[in-house]
MIGUDREN-450889 format. One record per atom (N, C-alpha, C): residue in one letter; x, y, z. Coordinates in steps of 0.02 Angstrom, whole numbers, padded with zeros to 5 digits, always signed. Each point is the difference from the previous one (the first is absolute). Layout:
BEGIN
AXYZ/...
//
This chain:
BEGIN
M+03913+06569+08355/M-00066+00020-00026/M+00005+00064-00040/A+00035+00049+00028/A+00009+00065-00036/A+00038-00011-00064/D+00053-00041+00001/D+00038-00012-00060/D-00042-00032-00053/D-00042-00050+00021/D-00044-00032-00047/D-00048+00049-00033/L-00030+00042+00040/L-00046+00051-00026/L+00035+00046-00048/L+00059+00025+00016/L+00036+00045-00043/L+00020-00034-00065/D+00018-00063+00004/D+00017-00037-00062/D-00062-00003-00045/R-00057-00016+00028/R-00061-00001-00042/R-00022+00066-00023/F+00013+00052+00041/F-00017+00070-00019/F+00039+00018-00064/F+00062-00022-00004/F+00041+00014-00058/F-00003-00052-00054/G-00051-00044+00002/G-00013-00046-00053/G+00043-00062+00000/K+00031-00017+00057/K+00039-00060+00004/K-00042-00058+00027/G-00006-00053-00037/G-00040-00056+00021/G-00047-00020-00055/V-00034-00056+00010/V-00047-00024-00049/V-00071-00001+00033/P-00046+00038-00030/P-00069+00002+00028/P-00033-00068-00008/R-00034-00022+00052/R-00035-00065+00000/R-00070+00009+00027/I-00048-00034-00026/I-00069+00001+00025/I+00001-00018+00073/G-00029+00043+00041/G-00002-00012+00072/G+00063+00020+00035/G+00052+00020-00036/G+00063+00020+00033/G+00003+00075+00009/P+00053+00022+00032/P+00008+00072+00011/P+00005+00040-00066/P-00023+00059-00002/P+00003+00040-00062/P+00071+00020-00017/V+00013+00003-00065/V+00065+00022-00027/V-00013+00053-00051/A+00032+00060+00008/A-00010+00052-00049/A+00025-00021-00070/N-00034+00019-00051/N+00015-00018-00069/N+00063+00038-00023/P+00055-00031-00009/P+00061+00035-00020/P+00000+00022-00072/R-00049-00024-00039/R-00001+00017-00071/R-00034+00068-00013/L-00032+00029+00051/L-00030+00065-00009/L+00052+00055+00014/A+00032+00023-00056/A+00052+00050+00008/A-00028+00069+00015/D-00058+00015-00023/D-00029+00066+00009/D-00074-00008+00022/P-00010-00021+00062/P-00070-00016+00022/P-00042+00063+00008/V-00065-00009-00005/V-00046+00056+00012/V+00001+00012+00075/G-00015+00061+00022/G+00002+00017+00070/G-00050+00054+00018/L-00015+00004+00064/L-00040+00054+00031/L+00037+00024+00062/Q-00010+00063+00018/Q+00032+00028+00058/Q-00054+00026+00048/C+00010-00011+00065/C-00048+00019+00050/C+00029+00049+00049/L-00034+00056+00010/L+00024+00052+00047/L-00039-00006+00066/F+00037+00004+00054/F-00027-00004+00069/F+00007+00067+00034/D-00050+00017+00040/D+00006+00063+00040/D+00018-00014+00072/I+00022-00063+00015/I+00022-00018+00065/I+00064-00042-00004/P+00038-00010+00053/P+00059-00044-00004/P-00020-00071-00019/L+00046-00038-00027/L-00015-00068-00020/L-00018-00044+00059/D-00050-00039-00008/D-00021-00052+00049/D-00035-00056-00039/L+00042-00045-00023/L-00025-00056-00042/L+00017-00068+00031/P-00041-00021+00048/P+00009-00067+00027/P-00019-00055-00051/A+00041-00047-00010/A-00012-00051-00051/A-00064-00039+00014/D-00012-00016+00063/D-00059-00039+00016/D-00065+00041-00013/G+00001+00064+00020/G-00057+00043-00011/G-00013+00013-00071/L+00053+00009-00039/L-00007+00013-00072/L-00027-00063-00035/Q+00023-00058+00022/Q-00026-00063-00032/Q-00074-00008+00014/V-00023+00014+00061/V-00072-00007+00015/V-00040+00048-00044/A+00026+00062-00007/A-00037+00050-00040/A-00002-00019-00072/I+00058-00025-00027/I+00001-00023-00071/I-00052-00055-00012/R-00002-00050+00047/R-00048-00055-00009/R-00072+00023+00003/D-00014+00052+00039/D-00067+00025+00006/D-00021+00043-00058/Y+00045+00020-00043/Y-00014+00047-00053/Y-00047-00030-00051/H+00008-00065-00015/H-00038-00033-00051/H+00008-00076+00008/P-00052-00039-00013/P+00006-00073+00008/P+00056-00031-00039/D+00018+00027-00058/D+00055-00028-00039/D+00067+00007+00035/L+00004+00042+00052/L+00062+00013+00036/L+00002-00037+00067/A-00048-00046+00009/A-00008-00032+00066/A+00060-00040+00021/Q+00042-00021-00046/Q+00061-00038+00018/Q+00063+00042-00012/A-00009+00065-00004/A+00059+00044-00013/A+00050-00003+00058/T+00064+00007-00017/T+00053+00001+00050/T+00037+00067-00001/V+00024+00020+00058/V+00038+00062+00005/V+00063-00018+00041/E+00056+00015-00030/E+00066-00010+00034/E+00039+00067-00005/L+00020+00025+00058/L+00035+00063+00002/L+00067-00007+00036/Y+00049+00036-00025/Y+00068+00001+00030/Y+00013+00071+00024/Q+00017+00008+00062/Q+00018+00066+00027/Q+00073+00013-00016/V+00012+00050-00040/V+00069+00016-00024/V+00036+00039+00057/P+00062-00021+00015/P+00038+00040+00051/P+00006+00070-00021/P+00001+00047+00049/P+00007+00071-00017/P+00064+00015-00039/P+00000+00048-00045/P+00060+00016-00038/P+00054+00027+00046/A+00061-00005-00025/A+00059+00025+00038/A-00001+00075+00005/K-00023+00031-00055/K-00003+00073-00002/K-00072+00023+00003/P-00021+00034+00054/P-00071+00025+00001/P-00015+00046-00061/G-00059-00006-00024/G-00021+00039-00057/G+00007-00034-00066/D+00035-00057-00001/D+00005-00040-00063/D-00069-00025-00019/L-00014+00000-00064/L-00065-00026-00025/L+00005-00076-00003/E-00006-00031+00056/E+00005-00074+00007/E-00068-00024+00026/P-00022-00060-00026/P-00064-00025+00027/P+00005-00025+00071/A-00058+00003+00032/A-00003-00027+00069/A-00033-00070+00000/I-00038-00014-00052/I-00035-00065-00005/I+00002-00024-00070/M+00014-00064-00008/M-00005-00032-00066/M-00041-00066+00009/G-00040-00015-00049/G-00037-00062+00007/G-00039-00020-00060/L-00037-00057+00006/L-00039-00027-00053/L-00072-00011+00023/V-00046+00022-00041/V-00072-00015+00010/V-00020-00044-00059/A-00031-00058+00015/A-00010-00048-00055/A-00066-00036+00008/W-00031-00015-00056/W-00058-00047-00003/W-00006-00024-00072/G-00018-00063-00006/G-00007-00029-00069/G+00063+00010-00040/A-00009+00027-00060/A+00057+00014-00043/A+00032+00068+00012/H-00027+00037+00047/H+00022+00069+00012/H+00053+00005+00055/V+00052+00037-00013/V+00051+00018+00050/V+00012+00074-00005/V-00009+00034+00055/V+00013+00074+00002/V+00058+00015+00047/K+00049+00033-00026/K+00054+00023+00042/K-00021+00064+00037/L+00012+00003+00064/L-00014+00058+00040/L+00064+00029+00029/V+00014+00063-00014/V+00060+00033+00025/V-00022+00065+00035/A+00009+00004+00065/A-00024+00054+00040/A+00056+00045+00024/F-00011+00065-00004/F+00053+00049+00018/F-00027+00043+00059/P+00042+00013+00049/P-00021+00041+00056/P+00005+00076-00013/T+00008+00016-00061/T+00008+00070-00023/T-00049+00016-00055/P-00011+00065-00016/P-00044+00016-00055/P+00029-00024-00067/M-00042-00008-00049/M+00022-00015-00068/M+00032+00063-00029/P+00049-00007-00045/P+00030+00060-00028/P-00050+00050-00027/A+00011+00064+00018/A-00050+00051-00015/A-00018+00007-00073/D+00051-00004-00044/D-00012+00008-00072/D-00046-00056-00028/A+00011-00060+00026/A-00041-00056-00022/A-00072+00008+00023/V-00009+00022+00062/V-00069+00013+00024/V-00033+00054-00039/K+00036+00054-00012/K-00029+00057-00036/K-00022-00020-00069/S+00039-00042-00035/S-00016-00020-00068/S-00065-00040-00005/C-00019-00033+00057/C-00061-00040+00002/C-00058+00040+00029/V+00011+00039+00052/V-00053+00035+00039/V-00022+00063-00035/Q+00049+00038-00026/Q-00018+00065-00031/Q-00055-00007-00055/P+00007-00048-00047/P-00050-00005-00053/P-00062-00041+00020/A-00001-00027+00061/A-00055-00042+00020/A-00065+00040+00007/H-00056-00034-00004/H-00065+00033-00004/H-00037-00005+00065/F+00027+00030+00052/F-00034+00008+00064/F+00017+00066+00030/D-00035+00021+00052/D+00005+00067+00028/D+00070+00016+00026/P+00020+00064-00007/P+00067+00022+00021/P+00014-00014+00073/E-00052+00005+00045/E+00014-00012+00069/E+00022-00073+00013/Y-00025-00046-00040/Y+00020-00069+00007/Y+00073-00008-00027/K+00015+00037-00051/K+00069-00005-00027/K+00049+00024+00052/A-00018+00049+00039/A+00044+00024+00054/A+00015-00056+00050/I-00049-00043+00014/I+00010-00055+00043/I+00052-00050-00030/A-00004-00009-00066/A+00046-00044-00032/A+00071+00026+00003/Y+00008+00067-00009/Y+00065+00030-00001/Y+00035-00005+00069/R-00040+00000+00055/R+00033-00001+00065/R-00004-00072+00032/H-00004-00051-00041/H+00000-00068+00026/H+00064-00014+00036/Q-00001-00050+00042/Q+00058-00017+00043/Q+00042-00060-00025/T-00036-00052-00024/T+00035-00061-00018/T-00032-00027-00066/H+00031-00050-00031/H-00029-00026-00060/H+00017-00073-00010/V-00041-00034-00040/V+00010-00072-00017/V-00001-00006-00075/M+00047-00038-00026/M+00002-00015-00073/M-00023-00072-00009/L-00046-00010-00047/L-00026-00065-00017/L+00020-00017-00073/Y+00027-00060-00007/Y+00020-00021-00069/Y-00032-00069-00012/Y-00026-00009-00061/Y-00027-00065-00017/Y+00056-00046-00021/N+00009-00055+00035/N+00051-00050-00017/N-00028-00070-00001/G-00062-00006-00023/G-00032-00065-00004/G+00003-00031-00070/Y-00048-00042-00013/Y+00003-00042-00060/Y-00061+00005-00044/D-00044+00049+00013/D-00056+00015-00047/D+00025+00047-00053/H-00012-00018-00063/H+00028+00039-00055/H-00046+00059-00020/D-00061+00003+00025/D-00046+00052-00019/D+00016+00063+00040/P+00018+00055-00034/P+00020+00060+00037/P-00059+00028+00043/L-00062-00010-00021/L-00055+00022+00041/L-00002-00038+00066/E+00008-00065-00004/E-00001-00042+00061/E+00059+00019+00046/Q+00057+00015-00031/Q+00055+00023+00040/Q-00015+00063+00038/Y-00030+00048-00032/Y-00018+00064+00032/Y-00055-00011+00051/V-00047-00044-00014/V-00052-00016+00048/V+00029-00028+00064/A+00048-00045-00007/A+00033-00029+00060/A+00033+00056+00041/L+00035+00045-00035/L+00033+00057+00036/L-00051+00045+00033/A-00055+00014-00036/A-00052+00043+00027/A-00032-00029+00061/A-00009-00068+00002/A-00030-00032+00058/A+00046+00010+00061/V+00066-00010-00008/V+00045+00010+00056/V-00001+00073+00020/A+00000+00046-00048/A-00002+00071+00017/A-00064+00017+00036/G-00056-00031-00016/G-00063+00013+00035/G+00005-00025+00072/V+00032-00055+00012/V+00007-00026+00069/V+00044+00049+00041/L+00048+00026-00032/L+00046+00045+00036/L-00031+00064+00028/V-00062+00015-00025/V-00038+00057+00027/V-00012-00013+00076/M-00012-00062+00018/M-00013-00015+00071/M+00062+00007+00043/F+00059+00013-00032/F+00062+00007+00038/F+00029+00071-00010/G-00039+00045-00027/G+00020+00070-00003/G+00010+00028-00070/A-00008-00039-00053/A+00010+00026-00069/A-00057+00048-00016/V+00019+00058-00028/V-00048+00051-00017/V-00005+00013-00075/F+00052-00014-00038/F-00001+00008-00072/F+00035-00058-00033/T-00026-00019-00060/T+00031-00048-00044/T+00023+00033-00062/L+00065-00009-00018/L+00029+00033-00058/L+00018-00053-00050/N+00004+00020-00065/N+00030-00040-00054/N+00050+00045-00034/E+00063-00009+00019/E+00051+00045-00025/E+00007-00004-00076/T-00006-00060-00028/T+00009-00010-00071/T-00057+00039-00038/A-00060-00002+00031/A-00059+00032-00033/A-00009+00073+00021/R+00040+00024+00046/R-00002+00070+00023/R-00071+00017+00025/T-00024-00042+00046/T-00067+00011+00026/T-00003-00021+00071/A-00052+00022+00036/A-00011-00019+00070/A-00074+00001+00016/I-00020-00039+00049/I-00070+00001+00024/I+00002-00005+00075/P-00053+00026+00036/P-00005-00014+00071/P-00005-00074+00012/A+00041-00025+00045/A+00006-00074+00012/A-00067-00033+00015/P-00046+00033+00038/P-00063-00035+00015/P-00040-00021-00059/V+00014+00027-00059/V-00036-00021-00060/V+00010-00077-00011/L+00055-00027+00024/L+00017-00070-00012/L-00024-00046+00056/M-00034+00027+00048/M-00030-00040+00055/M-00069-00026-00020/P-00020-00058+00027/P-00067-00025-00013/P-00054+00050+00018/H-00052+00004-00042/H-00057+00043+00012/H-00065-00038-00005/E-00052+00024+00031/E-00063-00036+00001/E-00026-00013-00072/E+00009+00048-00044/E-00027-00006-00067/E+00037-00052-00042/D+00057-00026+00026/D+00039-00051-00036/D-00027-00070+00010/D-00052-00008+00041/D-00031-00064+00015/D+00050-00054+00022/G+00050+00022+00038/G+00048-00049+00025/G+00051-00026-00048/N+00000+00028-00061/N+00047-00025-00050/N+00046+00059-00020/M+00047+00017+00043/M+00043+00056-00014/M+00047-00014-00056/L+00021-00063-00010/L+00045-00014-00057/L-00037+00015-00067/A-00062-00016-00004/A-00039+00018-00061/A-00003+00075-00010/A-00008+00035+00057/A+00000+00073-00004/A+00065+00027-00025/L+00055-00029+00025/L+00067+00021-00022/L+00010-00013-00073/R-00023-00057-00024/R+00006-00016-00072/R-00042+00048-00041/G-00053+00028+00027/G-00045+00044-00037/G+00019+00072+00000/L+00054+00019+00037/L+00019+00071+00003/L+00021+00023-00070/P-00016+00061-00020/P+00026+00025-00062/P+00076+00000+00000/L+00031-00023-00052/L+00073-00006-00001/L+00035+00066+00015/P-00023+00058-00023/P+00036+00062+00014/P-00008+00024+00074/L-00039-00034+00041/L-00009+00022+00068/L+00063-00011+00043/I+00028-00059-00004/I+00062-00015+00039/I+00046-00047-00036/Y-00024-00045-00041/Y+00044-00047-00035/Y+00037+00036-00057/C-00031+00049-00032/C+00032+00046-00046/C-00015+00070+00030/G+00023+00052-00033/G-00011+00067+00026/G-00034+00044-00049/F-00040+00048+00023/F-00032+00051-00042/F+00024+00069+00024/V+00036+00036-00043/V+00031+00061+00022/V-00022+00058-00048/K-00012+00057+00030/K-00015+00061-00040/K+00061+00046+00001/L+00018+00024-00058/L+00060+00042-00008/L-00015+00067-00030/E+00021+00053+00032/E-00001+00065-00032/E+00070+00016-00021/V+00012+00002-00065/V+00066+00010-00029/V+00012+00074-00014/E+00055+00024+00027/E+00015+00073-00008/E+00004+00017-00076/G-00037+00053-00017/G+00001+00024-00068/G-00052-00031-00045/L-00036-00051+00027/L-00053-00033-00039/L-00067+00011+00033/P-00052+00019-00038/P-00066+00009+00030/P-00031-00067+00019/G-00051+00002+00044/G-00037-00059+00017/G+00037-00047+00045/V-00026-00061+00003/V+00026-00051+00047/V+00011-00065-00037/W+00058-00031+00011/W+00012-00068-00026/W-00019-00050+00054/M-00033-00051-00020/M-00018-00056+00045/M+00030-00064-00027/R+00032-00038+00043/R+00035-00059-00026/R+00003-00054+00055/T+00017-00060-00021/T+00011-00056+00047/T+00074-00013+00007/Y+00017-00034+00055/Y+00068-00026+00012/Y-00005-00073+00021/G+00049-00038-00017/G+00008-00068+00025/G-00042-00054-00035/C-00031+00017-00055/C-00040-00052-00037/C+00044-00054-00030/H+00065+00015-00009/H+00044-00053-00027/H+00003-00061+00044/R-00015+00008+00065/R-00002-00058+00043/R-00050-00051-00020/F-00051+00022-00036/F-00052-00046-00025/F+00008-00016-00073/G+00056+00021-00029/G+00008-00009-00071/G-00043+00044-00042/L-00022+00055+00028/L-00047+00047-00032/L+00034+00066-00014/P-00025+00039-00046/P+00029+00067-00013/P-00023+00050+00052/D+00040+00048+00015/D-00024+00059+00035/D-00041+00041-00047/L-00049+00039+00027/L-00045+00039-00039/L+00007+00073+00021/G-00005+00045-00050/G+00003+00070+00012/G-00053+00038-00039/M-00022+00056+00028/M-00052+00039-00034/M+00004+00073+00024/H-00010+00047-00046/H+00001+00072+00020/H-00072+00024+00010/A-00009+00041+00051/A-00067+00029+00014/A+00007+00075+00010/A-00053+00035-00009/A+00000+00074+00009/A+00012+00019+00071/D-00029-00040+00047/D+00006+00017+00070/D-00010-00063+00043/H+00002+00009+00066/H-00007-00058+00045/H-00069-00029+00005/S-00049+00032-00029/S-00069-00025+00004/S-00008-00068-00037/R+00045-00017-00043/R-00006-00064-00037/R+00037-00057+00034/S+00024+00009+00060/S+00040-00050+00033/S-00041-00063+00014/G-00061+00009+00026/G-00042-00057+00014/G-00016-00040-00063/F-00018+00034-00053/F-00014-00033-00063/F+00062-00037-00025/T+00058+00032+00002/T+00061-00030-00025/T+00020-00060+00040/F-00005+00005+00067/F+00016-00056+00043/F-00043-00061-00019/E-00065+00010-00008/E-00044-00054-00020/E+00016-00028-00068/L+00017+00046-00047/L+00017-00022-00068/L+00063-00045+00002/F+00052+00023+00034/F+00061-00041+00005/F-00013-00065+00036/S-00039+00002+00055/S-00017-00061+00035/S-00033-00051-00043/N-00050+00022-00037/N-00037-00044-00044/N+00043-00029-00054/A+00042+00044-00032/A+00042-00022-00054/A+00052-00052+00024/L+00030+00013+00059/L+00048-00048+00024/L-00032-00066+00021/A-00060+00002+00030/A-00036-00060+00018/A-00017-00040-00063/Y-00019+00034-00053/Y-00017-00033-00063/Y+00063-00037-00029/L+00057+00035-00001/L+00060-00029-00026/L+00021-00060+00042/R-00003+00006+00066/R+00024-00054+00044/R-00044-00060-00007/T-00065+00007-00003/T-00043-00058+00002/T-00011-00030-00069/S+00005+00041-00053/S-00011-00025-00068/S+00061-00029-00033/G+00057+00023+00021/G+00063-00017-00032/G+00013+00037-00065/H-00045+00048-00018/H+00011+00041-00059/H+00052+00053+00014/Q+00021+00034-00054/Q+00051+00050+00008/Q-00022+00063-00036/F+00022+00058+00028/F-00007+00064-00034/F+00065+00013-00035/A-00004+00039-00054/A+00060+00019-00038/A-00010+00070-00029/P+00053+00036-00013/P-00005+00065-00032/P-00043-00004-00062/G-00047+00047-00007/G-00045+00000-00057/G-00070-00029+00014/H-00006-00040+00054/H-00065-00025+00021/H-00043+00058+00023/T-00067-00008-00015/T-00048+00049+00022/T-00053-00033+00041/M-00033+00041+00043/M-00056-00026+00039/M-00050+00055+00016/Q-00060-00020+00008/Q-00053+00047+00018/Q-00013-00007+00074/V-00002+00054+00035/V-00009+00000+00074/V-00061+00041+00022/G-00041+00017-00044/G-00061+00036+00012/G-00040+00010-00064/D-00059+00030+00004/D-00039+00009-00058/D+00034+00041-00053/D+00041+00047+00021/D+00032+00043-00049/D+00075+00011+00015/M+00032-00047+00033/M+00070+00007+00015/M+00038-00061-00027/F+00049+00015-00043/F+00042-00053-00028/F+00072+00016+00016/L+00040-00054+00010/L+00071+00008+00018/L+00042-00042-00048/R+00057+00028-00017/R+00049-00038-00039/R+00062-00006+00041/L+00030-00059+00003/L+00060-00013+00039/L+00061+00012-00042/R+00053+00026+00033/R+00064+00011-00034/R+00056-00010+00052/S+00060-00005-00024/S+00059+00000+00044/S+00016+00070+00023/R+00032+00006+00056/R+00019+00067+00022/R+00055+00026-00046/T+00005+00066-00005/T+00054+00031-00038/T+00060+00010+00043/P+00059+00011-00031/P+00062+00013+00041/P-00008+00061+00043/D-00040+00049-00020/D-00009+00061+00040/D-00043-00012+00062/E-00037-00053+00001/E-00045-00015+00056/E+00036-00040+00053/W+00054+00030+00027/W+00041-00034+00049/W-00038-00018+00063/Y-00054+00039+00016/Y-00040-00011+00058/Y-00042-00063-00007/L-00001-00030-00057/L-00038-00063-00011/L+00046-00060-00005/D+00063+00010+00021/D+00048-00055-00001/D-00028-00059+00042/S+00013-00059-00020/S-00027-00060+00035/S+00051-00056-00001/E-00005-00043+00050/E+00044-00058+00003/E-00019-00051-00053/G-00063+00004-00023/G-00020-00043-00055/G-00024+00043-00060/E-00049-00025-00034/E-00030+00038-00056/E-00048+00054+00026/M+00001+00058-00031/M-00048+00054+00016/M-00043+00012-00062/L-00064-00002+00006/L-00046+00017-00053/L-00041+00061+00020/V+00000+00051-00044/V-00035+00063+00014/V-00066-00003-00038/A-00055+00018+00034/A-00066+00002-00030/A-00015+00072-00020/D-00006+00013-00065/D-00019+00066-00024/D-00071-00001-00025/R-00035+00054+00015/R-00071+00007-00020/R-00001+00017-00075/V-00044-00033-00037/V-00008+00010-00072/V-00074+00006-00018/A-00014+00022-00062/A-00070+00003-00022/A-00027-00068-00009/G-00067-00006-00003/G-00035-00064-00004/G+00026-00043-00055/M+00006-00066+00014/M+00028-00049-00048/M-00019-00069+00023/A+00014-00049-00044/A-00006-00071+00020/A+00053-00017+00051/T-00013-00052+00039/T+00047-00017+00056/T+00029-00068-00008/D+00059-00010+00032/D+00033-00066+00001/D-00011-00038+00065/A-00019+00037+00053/A-00007-00028+00066/A-00069+00012+00027/P-00022-00043+00048/P-00068+00007+00028/P-00006+00066+00039/Q-00062+00022+00008/Q-00013+00061+00035/Q+00023-00006+00071/G+00028+00056+00030/G+00019+00002+00069/G-00058+00017+00045/
//
């Protein structure tokens, strides 16, 4: 049984309707989320399966299979304690759990720029164990892939998860954000689909660059959606809420419309605020991106190429 699960975990086998899940071997660089726990790992497969099925009616037939990895030969090695598959419908999520903290530099890169109180960040920094989630299913929509991961991450709150990270996007949120809430009317998957992209599926980061006045605000990880990262300079941090909403609306527009932004495009985002998009310059190393980066510069009033934000 363990050998069969591990074979399917590594993508060996042919997925069949009604058959056991098989990780998709064609996903060479799957999207992922990371979950930090403030307690030792305790992930019983049967209890996790019940919780997954209770999360949303669409997950009522979800399966959870976990393999307890033998302890490493050398104590202190960064080796997983649990490996497994969580699956429903076309979705397969790889779960890899470690009995140790996540590497400190990786945690810092996500938690330090996150937008919640410092005392909560301290809890993240002193976490005890962590779980890595990778999408290895068969839905091609990156939003649906992230929603599947977020659903599993939300369930892990009931087993001790306190923060959810997206290392690619350099962002983090308190894990309970992904749990069902009364205002979601019982449809948490719809709520997850409606989250602003820069909240957890992409990242929104503020940068103070030495020698430069003001604050740069930018996204990370939008390439996962086939979208450009966005950057904008502000005089101070007071524009962060406005800029987050602007980026969220612009990315949602691009994703749902299929339209594209390009250098030279302009848009109006208020009664008297116009922006022109450009590529980053070589000197703007702090705006480096795994995909395309478009910088929004404020300009005087003009006609626009894109709808109002």
